[in-house]
C-alpha positions as CSV (number, residue, x, y, z in Angstrom):
1,M,-19.5,19.2,5.3
2,L,-20.0,20.9,8.6
3,S,-16.4,21.9,8.6
4,Y,-16.8,23.7,5.2
5,L,-19.6,25.8,6.7
6,L,-17.4,26.6,9.7
7,I,-14.5,27.6,7.5
8,V,-16.8,29.9,5.5
9,L,-17.8,31.5,8.7
10,I,-14.2,32.0,9.7
11,I,-13.4,33.5,6.3
12,F,-16.4,35.8,6.5
13,G,-15.5,37.0,10.0
14,N,-12.0,37.7,9.0
15,L,-13.0,39.5,5.8
16,I,-15.4,41.7,7.8
17,Y,-12.5,42.8,10.1
18,A,-10.1,43.2,7.2
19,Y,-12.6,45.4,5.3
20,R,-13.4,47.5,8.3
21,C,-9.7,48.0,9.3
22,I,-8.3,48.6,5.8
23,F,-11.2,50.3,3.9
24,Q,-13.1,51.9,6.7
25,T,-10.1,52.9,8.8
26,R,-11.4,56.4,9.8
27,K,-14.8,55.1,10.7
28,Y,-13.3,52.2,12.7
29,I,-10.9,54.5,14.5
30,E,-13.7,57.0,15.3
31,K,-16.0,54.2,16.6
32,Y,-13.5,53.2,19.3
33,G,-11.8,56.6,19.8
34,F,-8.3,55.2,19.0
35,G,-7.0,58.5,17.6
36,E,-5.5,59.3,14.3
37,G,-2.1,57.8,15.2
38,S,-3.6,54.3,15.3
39,A,-4.3,54.2,11.6
40,I,-1.2,52.2,10.7
41,M,-1.8,49.6,13.4
42,T,-5.5,49.3,12.6
43,R,-4.7,48.7,8.9
44,L,-2.0,46.3,9.8
45,V,-4.4,44.2,11.8
46,G,-6.7,44.2,8.8
47,T,-3.9,42.8,6.7
48,F,-3.5,39.8,9.1
49,A,-7.3,39.1,9.0
50,G,-7.4,39.5,5.2
51,G,-4.4,37.3,4.7
52,F,-5.9,34.6,6.8
53,A,-9.2,34.8,5.0
54,V,-7.5,34.6,1.6
55,T,-5.3,31.6,2.7
56,L,-8.4,29.8,4.1
57,T,-10.3,30.5,0.8
58,I,-7.5,29.0,-1.2
59,A,-7.4,25.9,1.1
60,L,-11.2,25.6,0.9
61,C,-11.1,25.8,-2.9
62,S,-8.2,23.3,-3.3
63,S,-8.1,20.9,-0.4
64,I,-8.0,21.1,3.4
65,E,-6.3,17.8,3.5
66,G,-3.3,18.1,5.7
67,A,-4.0,21.8,6.4
68,W,-4.3,21.3,10.2
69,L,-1.7,24.0,10.9
70,L,-3.9,26.7,9.5
71,F,-6.6,26.0,12.0
72,V,-4.2,25.5,14.9
73,Y,-2.8,29.0,14.0
74,G,-6.3,30.4,13.8
75,F,-7.2,28.9,17.1
76,L,-4.1,30.0,18.9
77,Q,-4.0,33.5,17.5
78,A,-7.7,34.1,18.4
79,C,-7.1,32.7,21.9
80,I,-4.1,34.9,22.5
81,G,-6.0,37.8,21.0
82,S,-9.0,37.4,23.2
83,V,-6.9,37.2,26.4
84,V,-4.7,40.2,25.4
85,C,-7.7,42.3,24.4
86,Y,-9.6,41.4,27.6
87,Q,-6.6,42.3,29.8
88,T,-6.1,45.5,27.8
89,I,-9.7,46.6,28.1
90,H,-9.6,45.9,31.8
91,S,-6.4,47.8,32.4
92,E,-5.3,51.4,32.5
93,W,-5.2,51.3,28.7
94,G,-8.9,50.6,28.6
95,S,-9.7,53.8,30.5
96,V,-7.7,56.3,28.4
97,D,-9.6,59.5,27.7
98,G,-11.6,59.2,24.5
99,V,-11.1,55.5,24.0
100,K,-14.4,53.6,23.8
101,T,-13.8,50.0,24.8
102,S,-16.1,47.1,23.9
103,A,-16.4,43.5,24.7
104,E,-16.2,42.9,20.9
105,G,-12.5,43.1,21.3
106,Y,-12.4,39.8,23.1
107,V,-15.8,38.2,22.2
108,A,-15.1,38.2,18.4
109,P,-11.8,36.4,18.9
110,I,-13.4,33.9,21.2
111,V,-16.0,33.1,18.5
112,I,-13.2,32.7,15.8
113,A,-11.2,30.5,18.2
114,L,-14.2,28.3,18.8
115,L,-14.9,28.0,15.0
116,N,-11.3,27.0,14.4
117,L,-11.5,24.4,17.2
118,M,-14.7,23.0,15.8
119,V,-13.1,22.6,12.4
120,L,-10.1,20.8,14.0
121,V,-12.5,18.5,16.0
122,T,-15.1,17.8,13.3
123,D,-12.6,17.2,10.4
124,W,-9.5,16.0,12.1
125,N,-9.3,12.9,9.9
126,V,-8.9,15.0,6.8
127,L,-6.9,17.8,8.3
128,F,-4.3,15.5,9.9
129,K,-4.0,13.3,6.8
130,I,-0.4,13.4,5.7
């Protein structure tokens, strides 16, 4: 049952980002100083997070049996996201006038990656059942 709690945490984390990016776009953009032109990309990121949360919710409500690929995707996407965000924040892009960088850009994906990995490890016998 630990994996169900972990999955709920993954869903919750993704829903928070989806909500902030899609429904609080202006506030999110202002918080980080992205500029008005970033609205479409900010909202697009929200759709990815929201889509993953809905997909995980469906899997959780029906069955996670054989659903290993969802968590592998979640793990890989979050790992790639944390590396790319870390590199971006510590590059010339991270020092653009008006942009406010934050470790949240790579810490949050690291947490999501770890949660996905923990689901894969703790419930591998169900997830890899084919």
